[in-house]
SETORRO-812375 format. One record per residue (C-alpha): residue number from 1; residue in one letter; chain; x, y, z. Coordinates in steps of 0.2 Angstrom, whole numbers, plus 5000, padded with zeros to 4 digits. Each point is the difference from the previous one (the first is absolute). Layout:
REM SETORRO-812375
+------+------+-------+------+------+------+
| resi | resn | chain |   xx |   yy |   zz |
+------+------+-------+------+------+------+
|  NUM |    A |     A |    X |    Y |    Z |
...
+------+------+-------+------+------+------+
//
This chain:
REM SETORRO-812375
+------+------+-------+------+------+------+
| resi | resn | chain |   xx |   yy |   zz |
+------+------+-------+------+------+------+
|    1 |    M |     A | 4855 | 5000 | 5080 |
|    2 |    T |     A | 5014 | 5009 | 4992 |
|    3 |    R |     A | 5002 | 5018 | 4996 |
|    4 |    L |     A | 5008 | 5007 | 4985 |
|    5 |    P |     A | 5016 | 5009 | 5003 |
|    6 |    V |     A | 5001 | 5018 | 4996 |
|    7 |    G |     A | 5017 | 5005 | 4993 |
|    8 |    P |     A | 5009 | 5017 | 5004 |
|    9 |    E |     A | 4992 | 5009 | 4986 |
|   10 |    G |     A | 4983 | 4994 | 5004 |
|   11 |    A |     A | 4997 | 4986 | 4988 |
|   12 |    L |     A | 4993 | 4983 | 5005 |
|   13 |    Y |     A | 5011 | 4984 | 4997 |
|   14 |    V |     A | 4994 | 4985 | 4995 |
|   15 |    G |     A | 5007 | 4983 | 4997 |
|   16 |    V |     A | 4996 | 4991 | 4984 |
|   17 |    F |     A | 5005 | 4985 | 4991 |
|   18 |    T |     A | 5001 | 5002 | 4980 |
|   19 |    G |     A | 5004 | 4987 | 4987 |
|   20 |    L |     A | 5018 | 5005 | 5003 |
|   21 |    G |     A | 5001 | 4999 | 5019 |
|   22 |    G |     A | 4997 | 5009 | 5015 |
|   23 |    A |     A | 4999 | 5019 | 5001 |
|   24 |    V |     A | 4996 | 5015 | 5011 |
|   25 |    A |     A | 4988 | 5012 | 4990 |
|   26 |    R |     A | 4996 | 5018 | 5006 |
|   27 |    F |     A | 4983 | 5008 | 4998 |
|   28 |    D |     A | 4993 | 5017 | 5004 |
|   29 |    R |     A | 4985 | 5002 | 5012 |
|   30 |    A |     A | 4988 | 5000 | 4986 |
|   31 |    G |     A | 5007 | 4983 | 4995 |
|   32 |    N |     A | 5009 | 5005 | 4984 |
|   33 |    F |     A | 5015 | 4990 | 4996 |
|   34 |    L |     A | 5017 | 5010 | 5003 |
|   35 |    G |     A | 5012 | 4988 | 4995 |
|   36 |    Y |     A | 5011 | 4986 | 5009 |
|   37 |    F |     A | 5010 | 5004 | 5014 |
|   38 |    I |     A | 5007 | 4982 | 4998 |
|   39 |    P |     A | 4998 | 4994 | 4983 |
|   40 |    P |     A | 4996 | 4983 | 4995 |
|   41 |    Q |     A | 5014 | 4987 | 4999 |
|   42 |    L |     A | 5000 | 4982 | 4995 |
|   43 |    G |     A | 5002 | 4990 | 5015 |
|   44 |    T |     A | 4995 | 5013 | 5013 |
|   45 |    P |     A | 4988 | 4993 | 5012 |
|   46 |    M |     A | 4982 | 5008 | 5003 |
|   47 |    P |     A | 5001 | 5013 | 5014 |
|   48 |    L |     A | 4989 | 4995 | 5014 |
|   49 |    A |     A | 5002 | 5014 | 5010 |
|   50 |    L |     A | 5007 | 5018 | 5000 |
|   51 |    A |     A | 5005 | 5013 | 5013 |
|   52 |    F |     A | 5009 | 5016 | 5001 |
|   53 |    G |     A | 5011 | 5000 | 5015 |
|   54 |    P |     A | 5004 | 5016 | 5011 |
|   55 |    D |     A | 5017 | 5000 | 4991 |
|   56 |    G |     A | 4991 | 5004 | 4983 |
|   57 |    D |     A | 5003 | 4984 | 4992 |
|   58 |    L |     A | 4988 | 4988 | 4992 |
|   59 |    Y |     A | 5000 | 4982 | 5008 |
|   60 |    V |     A | 4992 | 4986 | 4989 |
|   61 |    I |     A | 4996 | 4983 | 5005 |
|   62 |    G |     A | 5003 | 4988 | 4985 |
|   63 |    G |     A | 5004 | 4982 | 4998 |
|   64 |    S |     A | 5010 | 4995 | 5016 |
|   65 |    A |     A | 5007 | 5017 | 5004 |
|   66 |    V |     A | 4996 | 5018 | 5006 |
|   67 |    I |     A | 5009 | 5011 | 4986 |
|   68 |    R |     A | 5005 | 5018 | 5005 |
|   69 |    F |     A | 5000 | 5013 | 4986 |
|   70 |    D |     A | 5005 | 5018 | 5002 |
|   71 |    G |     A | 4984 | 5010 | 5001 |
|   72 |    R |     A | 5005 | 5013 | 4987 |
|   73 |    T |     A | 5011 | 4991 | 4987 |
|   74 |    A |     A | 4994 | 4982 | 5001 |
|   75 |    S |     A | 5017 | 4993 | 5001 |
|   76 |    L |     A | 5002 | 4984 | 5011 |
|   77 |    K |     A | 5007 | 5004 | 5017 |
|   78 |    D |     A | 4998 | 4983 | 5009 |
|   79 |    L |     A | 4993 | 4983 | 5000 |
|   80 |    V |     A | 4994 | 4991 | 5015 |
|   81 |    G |     A | 4997 | 4981 | 4998 |
|   82 |    L |     A | 4985 | 4991 | 5008 |
|   83 |    V |     A | 4991 | 4985 | 4997 |
|   84 |    A |     A | 4983 | 5006 | 4995 |
|   85 |    P |     A | 4996 | 5018 | 5006 |
|   86 |    Q |     A | 4982 | 5005 | 4998 |
|   87 |    F |     A | 4996 | 5017 | 5009 |
|   88 |    M |     A | 5011 | 5014 | 5008 |
|   89 |    A |     A | 4998 | 5016 | 5009 |
|   90 |    F |     A | 5012 | 5013 | 5008 |
|   91 |    G |     A | 5000 | 5004 | 5019 |
|   92 |    A |     A | 5002 | 5015 | 5008 |
|   93 |    D |     A | 5017 | 4994 | 5005 |
|   94 |    G |     A | 5005 | 5000 | 4981 |
|   95 |    N |     A | 5002 | 4982 | 4999 |
|   96 |    L |     A | 4991 | 4989 | 4987 |
|   97 |    Y |     A | 4988 | 4986 | 5006 |
|   98 |    I |     A | 4998 | 4986 | 4987 |
|   99 |    S |     A | 4987 | 4985 | 5002 |
|  100 |    D |     A | 5006 | 4984 | 4993 |
|  101 |    P |     A | 4987 | 4986 | 5001 |
|  102 |    S |     A | 5012 | 4986 | 4995 |
|  103 |    T |     A | 5011 | 5003 | 5015 |
|  104 |    R |     A | 4985 | 5004 | 5011 |
|  105 |    S |     A | 5008 | 5017 | 5006 |
|  106 |    V |     A | 5002 | 5018 | 4998 |
|  107 |    S |     A | 5017 | 5006 | 4997 |
|  108 |    R |     A | 5008 | 5017 | 5004 |
|  109 |    Y |     A | 5011 | 5009 | 4988 |
|  110 |    N |     A | 5011 | 5015 | 5005 |
|  111 |    P |     A | 5003 | 5010 | 4984 |
|  112 |    G |     A | 5014 | 5010 | 5007 |
|  113 |    T |     A | 5010 | 4985 | 5006 |
|  114 |    R |     A | 4993 | 4988 | 4987 |
|  115 |    V |     A | 4997 | 4987 | 5014 |
|  116 |    L |     A | 4985 | 4988 | 4998 |
|  117 |    S |     A | 4995 | 4991 | 5016 |
|  118 |    Q |     A | 4984 | 4989 | 5004 |
|  119 |    F |     A | 4989 | 5011 | 5012 |
|  120 |    V |     A | 4986 | 4988 | 5003 |
|  121 |    T |     A | 4999 | 4982 | 4997 |
|  122 |    V |     A | 4988 | 4985 | 5000 |
|  123 |    L |     A | 4984 | 5008 | 4993 |
|  124 |    G |     A | 4987 | 4990 | 4989 |
|  125 |    F |     A | 5001 | 5010 | 4984 |
|  126 |    P |     A | 5005 | 5018 | 5003 |
|  127 |    A |     A | 4993 | 5010 | 4986 |
|  128 |    G |     A | 4997 | 5019 | 5001 |
|  129 |    V |     A | 5011 | 5011 | 5012 |
|  130 |    R |     A | 4997 | 5017 | 5007 |
|  131 |    L |     A | 5008 | 5010 | 5014 |
|  132 |    D |     A | 4992 | 5014 | 5009 |
|  133 |    P |     A | 5009 | 5015 | 5006 |
|  134 |    T |     A | 5004 | 4994 | 5017 |
|  135 |    G |     A | 5009 | 4984 | 4992 |
|  136 |    N |     A | 4987 | 4987 | 5002 |
|  137 |    L |     A | 5001 | 4987 | 4986 |
|  138 |    Y |     A | 4983 | 4993 | 4993 |
|  139 |    V |     A | 5001 | 4985 | 4990 |
|  140 |    V |     A | 4986 | 4991 | 4991 |
|  141 |    D |     A | 5002 | 4982 | 5002 |
|  142 |    N |     A | 4990 | 4990 | 4988 |
|  143 |    V |     A | 5001 | 4984 | 5009 |
|  144 |    E |     A | 4997 | 5004 | 5018 |
|  145 |    I |     A | 4980 | 5003 | 5000 |
|  146 |    P |     A | 4995 | 5010 | 5015 |
|  147 |    D |     A | 4984 | 4995 | 5009 |
|  148 |    P |     A | 4986 | 5008 | 4990 |
|  149 |    N |     A | 4993 | 5008 | 5016 |
|  150 |    V |     A | 5014 | 5010 | 5004 |
|  151 |    P |     A | 5008 | 5014 | 4988 |
|  152 |    G |     A | 5017 | 4991 | 5000 |
|  153 |    Q |     A | 5014 | 4993 | 5010 |
|  154 |    L |     A | 5014 | 5009 | 5009 |
|  155 |    L |     A | 5016 | 4993 | 5001 |
|  156 |    H |     A | 5015 | 5008 | 5010 |
|  157 |    V |     A | 5017 | 4996 | 4993 |
|  158 |    G |     A | 5012 | 5011 | 5009 |
|  159 |    Q |     A | 4996 | 5018 | 4997 |
|  160 |    V |     A | 4990 | 4995 | 4984 |
|  161 |    E |     A | 4982 | 4998 | 5000 |
|  162 |    L |     A | 4992 | 4988 | 4987 |
|  163 |    Y |     A | 4983 | 5002 | 4995 |
|  164 |    T |     A | 4992 | 4986 | 4988 |
|  165 |    P |     A | 4984 | 5008 | 4994 |
|  166 |    N |     A | 4991 | 4995 | 4983 |
|  167 |    G |     A | 5007 | 5015 | 4991 |
|  168 |    I |     A | 5009 | 5017 | 5003 |
|  169 |    T |     A | 4990 | 5015 | 4995 |
|  170 |    E |     A | 5005 | 5019 | 5004 |
+------+------+-------+------+------+------+
//
């Protein structure tokens, strides 16, 4: 499950793929198209996931990277290379946590220092990620199937608690 990010002006942001390439469109709460925040361009990958960071910038997973855009002007600020990122979530610590099934890991990116590091490795197929306010990281693992009689499996990795349910809901 993903949620649509809401921009600073209250619009919903949606990753789309047009005949010209990937783009980020803006919609009001009634579903009316407000225009493109990032217009379609040839060769631009399909945005897989979007998130506004605590810094107000828009983070977009596209292709093999997380691309950081200024949240007001849409100008490119940063590009973080990964193998095949899928999902991302910000923690209360301000870091961005990114799942990458091809490396069987979750990486941590610090927007302030621009340092990327592997945070958790040797997962089955990490998909969705979510952090709670106390810093626990929840990862949907699409390969490691828990016992159907148990709601999930808890794995303790340092101070991180991983939970592998069948899905995440709010």
